[in-house]
C-alpha positions as CSV (number, residue, x, y, z in Angstrom):
1,M,46.6,-53.8,124.9
2,K,46.8,-50.5,123.1
3,I,50.5,-49.7,122.3
4,S,51.1,-45.8,122.6
5,Q,53.7,-43.9,120.7
6,E,55.6,-43.4,123.9
7,M,55.8,-47.5,124.4
8,S,56.7,-47.7,120.6
9,R,59.6,-45.5,121.2
10,G,60.8,-47.4,124.4
11,A,60.5,-50.6,123.3
12,Y,62.3,-50.0,120.0
13,K,65.1,-49.0,121.6
14,V,65.2,-52.2,123.7
15,A,64.5,-54.1,120.6
16,Q,67.5,-52.7,119.0
17,K,69.9,-54.1,121.5
18,V,68.2,-57.6,121.2
19,Y,68.8,-57.2,117.2
20,A,72.8,-56.0,118.3
21,G,73.0,-59.2,120.5
22,Q,73.3,-56.9,123.8
23,L,70.4,-58.6,125.1
24,S,68.3,-61.7,124.8
25,R,65.1,-61.9,123.7
26,Q,64.0,-62.9,127.4
27,E,65.9,-60.0,128.7
28,G,64.6,-58.0,126.2
29,K,60.9,-58.4,126.9
30,I,61.5,-58.3,130.6
31,E,63.2,-54.6,129.9
32,I,60.2,-53.4,127.9
33,N,57.8,-54.5,130.4
34,R,59.7,-52.6,133.0
35,S,60.7,-49.4,131.5
36,T,57.3,-48.8,129.3
37,G,54.6,-50.8,130.8
38,M,53.9,-52.7,127.6
39,N,53.0,-56.3,129.0
40,E,55.4,-58.9,128.4
41,G,53.4,-60.8,125.9
42,S,53.1,-57.6,123.5
43,A,56.7,-56.9,124.4
44,S,57.8,-60.4,123.1
45,A,55.6,-59.6,120.1
46,F,57.3,-56.2,119.1
47,I,60.9,-57.8,119.6
48,T,59.8,-60.2,117.1
49,I,57.9,-57.8,114.4
50,F,61.1,-55.8,114.7
51,L,64.0,-58.6,114.0
52,A,61.4,-60.2,111.3
53,M,61.5,-56.6,109.7
54,M,65.0,-56.4,109.8
55,E,65.4,-59.9,108.1
56,G,62.8,-59.1,105.5
57,E,60.7,-62.2,106.8
58,V,57.0,-63.2,107.6
59,Y,55.5,-62.4,110.9
60,K,52.2,-63.6,111.8
61,R,50.9,-60.8,114.6
62,A,50.9,-57.2,114.0
63,F,49.9,-54.2,116.0
64,N,48.2,-50.9,115.5
65,N,49.0,-49.0,111.9
66,E,50.4,-46.1,113.8
67,T,53.2,-49.0,115.4
68,T,53.4,-50.3,112.1
69,H,54.4,-46.8,110.7
70,F,56.9,-45.9,113.4
71,L,58.6,-49.1,113.3
72,L,59.0,-48.5,109.1
73,T,60.3,-45.4,109.7
74,S,62.4,-45.6,112.6
75,I,64.2,-48.7,110.4
76,K,64.9,-46.7,107.5
77,K,66.2,-43.4,109.6
78,D,68.6,-45.8,111.8
79,Y,69.3,-48.6,109.3
80,G,69.2,-47.3,106.0
81,E,67.7,-48.0,102.7
82,E,68.2,-51.6,102.6
83,A,66.9,-52.4,105.8
84,F,64.0,-50.3,105.0
85,I,63.2,-52.4,101.9
86,R,63.7,-55.6,104.2
87,A,60.8,-54.2,106.5
88,L,58.6,-53.3,103.5
89,S,58.9,-56.7,102.3
90,A,58.7,-58.4,105.4
91,A,55.4,-56.0,106.4
92,Q,53.9,-57.0,102.7
93,K,54.2,-60.9,103.6
94,H,52.4,-60.1,106.4
95,V,49.6,-58.9,104.6
96,N,49.7,-61.5,102.1
97,Y,49.3,-63.9,105.1
98,Y,46.4,-62.5,106.9
99,A,44.8,-62.2,103.5
100,S,45.2,-66.2,103.1
101,L,43.7,-66.5,106.4
102,K,40.4,-65.2,104.6
103,R,39.8,-62.8,107.6
104,G,39.5,-60.1,105.4
105,S,42.4,-57.7,103.8
106,L,44.6,-55.1,105.9
107,V,43.3,-51.9,104.0
108,G,45.1,-49.5,106.4
109,F,48.1,-51.7,106.4
110,Q,48.6,-52.3,102.8
111,E,48.3,-48.4,102.4
112,I,51.1,-47.9,104.8
113,I,53.1,-50.0,103.0
114,D,52.2,-48.4,99.5
115,E,52.6,-45.3,100.9
116,L,56.2,-45.3,102.0
117,Q,57.3,-47.6,99.2
118,G,55.9,-45.3,96.5
119,T,56.7,-41.4,98.0
120,S,60.4,-42.8,99.1
121,A,62.6,-41.4,96.8
122,T,64.8,-44.3,97.4
123,G,62.0,-46.9,98.0
124,L,61.6,-50.0,96.4
125,A,62.3,-49.0,92.8
126,G,64.7,-45.9,93.7
127,T,66.8,-48.4,95.9
128,Y,67.4,-50.8,93.0
129,Q,67.5,-48.4,90.3
130,A,70.4,-46.7,92.3
131,K,72.3,-50.0,93.1
132,N,72.2,-51.2,89.7
133,T,72.4,-48.6,87.1
134,R,76.1,-48.4,87.1
135,M,76.3,-52.3,87.1
136,R,73.9,-52.6,84.3
137,N,75.8,-50.1,82.1
138,E,79.0,-52.3,82.1
139,A,77.5,-55.6,82.2
140,P,76.6,-58.0,79.5
141,L,73.1,-57.5,78.6
142,K,71.0,-59.7,80.2
143,K,67.7,-60.7,78.5
144,F,64.7,-59.5,80.6
145,S,64.6,-56.7,82.6
146,L,61.9,-55.7,85.2
147,Y,60.0,-52.2,85.9
148,K,57.9,-50.9,88.6
149,N,55.8,-48.1,87.4
150,G,58.4,-47.1,84.5
151,V,61.3,-47.6,86.7
152,H,63.9,-50.0,85.8
153,L,64.7,-52.3,88.9
154,Y,66.7,-55.3,88.0
155,D,67.7,-57.5,84.8
156,F,67.8,-61.5,84.4
157,D,69.1,-64.4,82.6
158,T,65.7,-65.7,82.8
159,L,62.2,-65.1,83.8
160,A,62.1,-67.9,86.5
161,A,65.2,-66.0,88.0
162,C,63.2,-62.8,87.9
163,A,60.2,-64.4,89.4
164,K,62.1,-66.1,92.0
165,W,63.5,-62.3,92.9
166,L,60.1,-60.3,92.9
167,E,58.9,-63.3,95.2
168,N,61.3,-62.8,98.0
169,I,60.5,-59.2,98.2
170,I,56.4,-59.3,97.9
171,G,55.8,-62.9,98.2
172,G,53.5,-64.9,96.2
173,S,54.1,-67.1,92.8
174,L,54.5,-65.0,90.1
175,S,56.1,-66.5,87.1
176,Q,53.0,-67.4,85.6
177,G,51.8,-63.8,85.8
178,L,55.0,-62.2,84.4
179,S,54.7,-64.5,81.7
180,R,51.7,-63.3,80.6
181,I,52.8,-59.6,81.3
182,R,55.6,-60.1,79.3
183,D,53.8,-61.6,76.0
184,G,51.3,-58.7,76.3
185,E,48.6,-61.3,77.3
186,W,47.8,-59.3,80.6
187,I,47.9,-55.8,82.5
188,P,47.5,-56.2,86.1
189,D,44.8,-53.9,88.2
190,E,45.1,-52.4,91.4
191,K,44.3,-55.4,93.3
192,S,47.1,-57.5,91.8
193,Q,50.4,-58.2,93.6
194,L,51.9,-57.5,90.1
195,F,50.2,-53.7,89.6
196,G,52.7,-51.4,87.8
197,Y,55.0,-54.3,87.2
198,E,56.3,-54.9,83.5
199,V,58.8,-57.2,81.9
200,K,60.6,-56.4,78.7
201,N,62.6,-58.2,76.6
202,N,66.2,-57.1,75.6
203,I,67.2,-59.7,73.5
204,Q,65.0,-61.1,70.9
205,S,65.3,-64.8,70.4
């Protein structure tokens, strides 16, 4: 079923009520169908995707790119930067899940994620930079610093902690790749999940 912008706007308002605990998922599905004409299967999927984005969790069904863009930008506007980062993380996990099925890649979907993450003044890099700059200046120096496109994200005592933190955001198994980046053995290309990332030693052992 093709989801129009008008349907998405109506479904989004109902999904917000489900998230707030004002409606059950079942009630939300019925309300979306009644108010927008979206069939109940699509309505249920819309709610599932919205809730997954709000929690930063992977989801396995998606709508068209226009609906995805609408959801991500609406979450940013209504819930703020931290919720937006979780939503981007969920969307990236969906792209990674789809790629694992060996059915091709979601090029347009990935472009939306990259666009919103890259052009937002307080996207992934900006959010964590703003949140942690003061803490970084005041706290004891940690051994490793993680950067994205030259922008500081976070500091870690161990590389394993760095890998775990980043895996929670973009998925995958990243420890070996981060070790190679740190040691200067590898510069990730555009096809890699780690494209644009750097790990720097702050304390020489």
